[in-house]
C-alpha positions in Angstrom: 11.5 -10.3 -21.4 11.7 -6.6 -21.4 14.1 -4.9 -19.0 12.0 -1.7 -19.3 11.3 0.1 -16.0 7.9 -0.9 -14.8 6.8 2.8 -14.5 7.3 3.2 -18.2 5.0 0.5 -19.4 1.2 0.2 -19.5 -1.1 -2.1 -17.6 -1.7 -4.3 -20.7 2.0 -4.7 -21.5 2.7 -5.5 -17.8 0.1 -8.1 -17.7 1.4 -9.7 -21.0 4.9 -9.8 -19.6 3.7 -11.3 -16.4 2.0 -14.1 -18.5 5.2 -14.6 -20.3 7.2 -14.9 -17.0 4.6 -17.3 -15.6 5.0 -19.5 -18.7 8.7 -19.5 -18.2 8.4 -20.4 -14.6 6.0 -23.3 -15.3 8.3 -24.8 -17.9 10.0 -28.0 -17.1 13.4 -26.5 -18.0 13.5 -23.3 -15.8 16.8 -21.5 -16.0 17.7 -21.4 -12.4 20.2 -18.6 -13.1 17.5 -16.4 -14.3 14.8 -17.5 -11.7 15.5 -14.8 -9.1 15.6 -12.0 -11.7 12.3 -13.2 -13.2 10.7 -13.3 -9.9 11.9 -9.8 -8.9 10.6 -8.6 -12.3 7.2 -10.2 -11.7 7.0 -8.6 -8.3 7.6 -5.1 -9.8 5.0 -5.8 -12.6 2.4 -7.0 -10.1 2.9 -3.9 -7.9 2.5 -1.7 -11.1 -0.7 -3.5 -12.0 -2.1 -3.2 -8.5 -1.3 0.6 -8.5 -2.8 1.1 -11.9 -6.0 -0.8 -10.8 -6.3 1.3 -7.6 -5.7 4.5 -9.5 -8.5 3.5 -12.0 -10.9 2.5 -9.1 -10.4 5.8 -7.3 -11.0 7.8 -10.6 -14.2 5.8 -11.3 -15.4 6.5 -7.8 -14.8 10.2 -8.3 -16.8 10.3 -11.5 -19.6 8.3 -10.0 -19.7 10.6 -7.0 -19.7 13.6 -9.3 -22.6 12.2 -11.2 -24.5 11.5 -8.0 -24.0 15.2 -6.9 -25.1 16.6 -10.3 
């Protein structure tokens, strides 16, 4: 997969990469030598996705609150 730093990719790309990693891990012929690296990459991507979702949630709440105050 991509070795791109997680903070430089978007949510959709991170999710797509996570799905690819999951497919690799579910395969019968998992490369044990790459297993730890794939799991670490997945961890970073999951954290990125959670952060992006939380940021989006907060922005939506701000917009809704502003509309309620208007």
